[in-house]
N, C-alpha and C positions, 0 to 999 in steps of 0.2 A: 670693247675688249676682243682680243684676237681669239682664233679658234683655239691657238696653242695655249693660252692662258687659261681659256675656259676649259680646257682638257687637264691642264695641270691642276686647277681649282678641284675639278671632280673627282680626278684620281686621288688628291689629298682628302677629300671627303670619304670617298670610298675605303680609304686606308684606316682613316677615324672611324668610320663605321665598322669596318671590319674588326678593328682592334677592340671596340666596345662588345661587339658581339663574342669574338674569343673571350675577352676579360669576364663576361657574363656567363658563358658556357664554364670556363675555368672555375668560377665562383661555385656554380651548381655542382661542378663533378666534385670540388674539394668539400661542399657541404653533403654530398652522399658519401663520401668516402668516411667523413666524421660520422654520419648515421650508421654506417656499416659496421665501423668498429663499436660503437656504442652497443649495437645489437649482438654482435660477436661476444662483448663482454658479459652482457646478461645472460646470452646462452652458456656461456662457461661457468657462470655462478650458478646457473641453475642445474647444469650437469654436476657440477660440485656437490651441491646440495642434496641431489638425488642419490648420488654415490654415498654420502654419508648417512642418509636416511636408510638405505639399504643395508649398510654396514651395521648400522644400529640395530636394526630387525633381526639381522642374521645373528648378530652377537647375543640378543634376547633369546632367539630360537635355539641356541647353543648354549644355553647357561650362563651367559655371560663372559664367554670366552672372548678374547681380544688377540689382536696382533697375530703371531705365529700359531697361536694355539686353535684359533678362529679358522685361518687358512688351512691347519693340519684336519680339523674335524670336517670341514667343507670338502676337501680333497678326498678323504677317506670315504665320507658318503658318495660323492660323485664316483669314486673308483667302484663301489659296491653296486651302485646303481646301472654303472655300464656292465659289469660282469651280470648282473640279472637280465639284463636286456639281450645280452648277446647269447644268454642260455634260452631266450626265447620268451621272456616275461614282458608284458607289456607295462607301460607306465600306471595304467588303472590298477593291474594286478600288484604292482610293487606297492602302490598307494594303499590297496586293502591290506596287504601283509603289514604294513607300517602301522594301520589302525586296527589292526585285529586284538580285539580285546581279550580272545582266548589265549593268544599268546603272554599276556600280561597275567593272565589267571595260571597257566602253566609254571611260570616263573615263581609266582606265590607260593605254589603248592611245592617247588623244589627247596624253596628257603626253609619250609618246615621240616624238611626230611632230616630225621636225627642220624648225626655223626657224618653226613655228606659234607665233603670238602668243595668249596666253589673254586673253579679255575679263573674266575673274573675278580679284578678289584671290586669292592663293594662301594667306591665312590660313586656318585652318578655323574659328576665331570670328572674325568681322569686328568683335567688339565689343573683342576682346583687345587690350592696349596693347602 
């Protein structure tokens, strides 16, 4: 066999080997892409589940409010907290203020006052029908 024939056979073998390697690499890349898409889909589902869980917990916290009513309640509370922190209160102080049982006791004594008119609606949840 001549050198030229041997070189052509070697070149063809190299092309076949190269094509095989490239095909294997492409198959690996395709496999990785599928795995990435599957993981991203699972991640998206976990994020949605977390958001729904948070929504349910907030709804329970705000007396079963849902939709726009829940959004309004959270927005009002957030605005109030911003005002209190801007006036110099810490989150710890705000939490103590919210948990202060003496404030509840004062409200109960006001309810017992004879002839006093309340400026606030008596409903616990203003969004309740």
